[in-house]
N, C-alpha and C positions, 0 to 999 in steps of 0.2 A: 489411677487418676490422681497421682500426687499433685497438689495444687502448684501452679506457677508462683514462684516466690514474689510477693508483693506486700510490703508493710501494711498492716491493718491497724486501725486505731480507734474505731468507734464500736461500741457494744450496745446491742439491744437486749434487755432482759425480758424474757417472755415467761409469764407465770400463769399457768392454767389453774382456775379455781372452781370449786363447787362446795358451797357452804363452809367457807373458810373465815368467817367473821372473827373467830377467836384468834386468828393468826395475823390479821392485817396490821395491827398496831406494832407488833414485834417485827414484822416484816419491814414496815416503814422505818423503824428505828435502825434496823440492820443496813438498810439502803440509804439512810440519811447521808447526804453530802456526795452521793455518787453523781458522776457526770453522764452516766449511761441512761439511755432511753428505757423507761419501765412501762411494760404493756401487760395489763391484767386481761386475760381472756376468760370470761366467766361462762360456765356451762349450764346456767339456769339456777343459780343459787336461790334458795328460799329464805335465807337469813339476810343479815345486813352487810354481806360481803361487798356488794357493789357500792353501796352508800359509803361505807368506811373507806374503800379504795379510792373513791372519788374525793372524799374529804382530805385524804393524804396526797392528793395531786396526781395520782396514777392515771395513765390513759386506760380507758375501758373499751374492750371489744366483747362481743357476744358470739357464741357459736353453740352447736349442739354439744352435749357432754361427751367426754372422752379425751384423754390427754393427747392422742395423736391428732385429732381434728382441731383441738384447741391450740396446740403448738403450731400447727400449720397455718391456722388463721392469724396467729400473732406474727409468724414469720413473713407472711404475705404483706403485712403492713409495716414491718420494721424498717427503720432507716439505717440501722447500723450495718457495718461490714462484717461484724461478728454477732452471732446469735448465742445467747446463754439461756438455756432452758432450766428454770428454777421452780422447784416445788414450793408451795406457799408455806410449808412447815420446815423448810430448810434454810439455814443461815450461812451466809458467805463469810470467808475470812477477810481480814483487813487486806487492803491493796489487791483485791481480787482482779481488778481491771488490769493492772500492770502485769500480774502473773499470767493472765489469759493472753494478753497481747504478746507478751514475750514468747509464750508457748507457740502461738500460731504464726509468729514471724519466722519460725523454722519451716521451710517448705515441705519437709518430710512428714509433718504432723497434719493429719486430716481432721482430727477432732481430739477432744480431751475431756477430762473431768477431774474432780478433786478426790482426795481420800475421804473416808467416811468416819465420823464420830456420831454418837447417839446421846441425846441430852440426858438420859437417865443413866447415871454412872454406875450401875450395878455390874457385878462380875458377868452376869449373863449378857448384858448389853455390850460390854466390852468384848466379849467373845464373838457376838454377832458381828460387830464392827470389824474385828480382826479377820474374820472369815471373809467378809465383803472386800476388804482391802487386799487379802491374799488372792482372792479370785481376780480382782481388778489388776493386780500386779502381774500375776502369772498368765492370765488369759487375755489381758487387755480388754476386759469386758465390764466396764462400769455400768451401773444402772442409773435411772433417772434421778434418784434421790442424792446422787453425787454431783449434780449440777453439770450436765453435759454442755459443752460449747463447741462451736464449729463455725467456720467462715460461711457467710450467707450464700455465696456463689457455689461453694462445695455442697452445702445443704440442698440447694436446688438441683444440682447435678446428680446428687445421690437419690433424688426422687422423694425427698422430704420424709416425714414420719408416715408409716403405714396407718391408715385410719381404721384401727381395729380396737376391740374392747379392752385388750390387755397385751402386754409384751411389746408395745410399740418402741420402747427404748432399746430393748434387747435386740430386736430385729434391725433397727436403725444402725446400732453399733456394729452388728455382725456384717451388715452391708458395707459400712464405712471401712472395716478392717481390710476389705479387698482392694481398697483404693489408696491406702496410706497407713501411717502409724497412728495409734491411739496413745496419747500421752496422759499419764496419771501424775498429777502434780503432787508434790510432797506436802502441800498445805491441806488443811481439813475443812470441810463443811460440817455443820452440826444439824442433824435432822431429828425430828420428834420421835419418841418411842411410842407414840400413841397406838399404832397398830399392834405392836408387840404387847403393850399393856392390855389392850382389849381382848386379844385372842390367846395371849400367852406365847412365850418365846418358842417352845417346842412346836406348838400347833402352827404358828406363823412360818417358821423355818420349813416345816414339813410341807405346808401348802405351797410355799415358794418353789421348793425343789420339785414337787409333783407337777406344777405348772410347766416348768422347763422340760422335764422328762416327757410329759404329755404332749407337748408341742413336737418333740422329736419323734414321738410315736404316732404323729399325724392325727391326734385327737383334735377336734374342731376348736377354734378359738373361742367360740361361744360357750362351749362346755367348760373350757378352762377358765373363762371369765366367771362363770357361775360358781365354780369351785373356789376361786380366789375371793369372791365376794360373799360366799355363804356364811 
């Protein structure tokens, strides 16, 4: 299902949030001046996420928690012909709009993402980012923290994100791969090292790999989600 070639020019940025008050100001600064529609989809934050997002002029939607359902809620209301799914702790490069539009104006590209950098510039974090970029380059399998983008009409035809507790980005990209090429842009997004700092690089990496392996061994998504969040 490679998309019929049709120039696309409007982007809706969909940002699922849950207790992200500490990231809203930096997010607003990163997106300052963008012409894209910005939609915050909050999953029930108990901090000041919604108030801060509203203060910065973002559109606010509410949904049950879970990035799959939150992303789908945002996509349903989006006016743009392109959907950009952005984590609240990920920062986009300059000229991201032009880069995305150029990538998706090629009819062979069904979806895409950016290369990954991590905001804590230690050797361990550089190695994690290197491995993520190697995986994305070789397997064409970017994850959600790399800011996945797709035409809205193709997103709907692909069946949207699976509304599951974990791996919604992995399964969406695997499905998209069957319908067209996944482009990995040369430009980088920068994401927070907070999960690696909290759990440690080795433990975080091990958990991530166990979740993927467990999925292919038909372990239930619920059990994998408990492992990831433990």
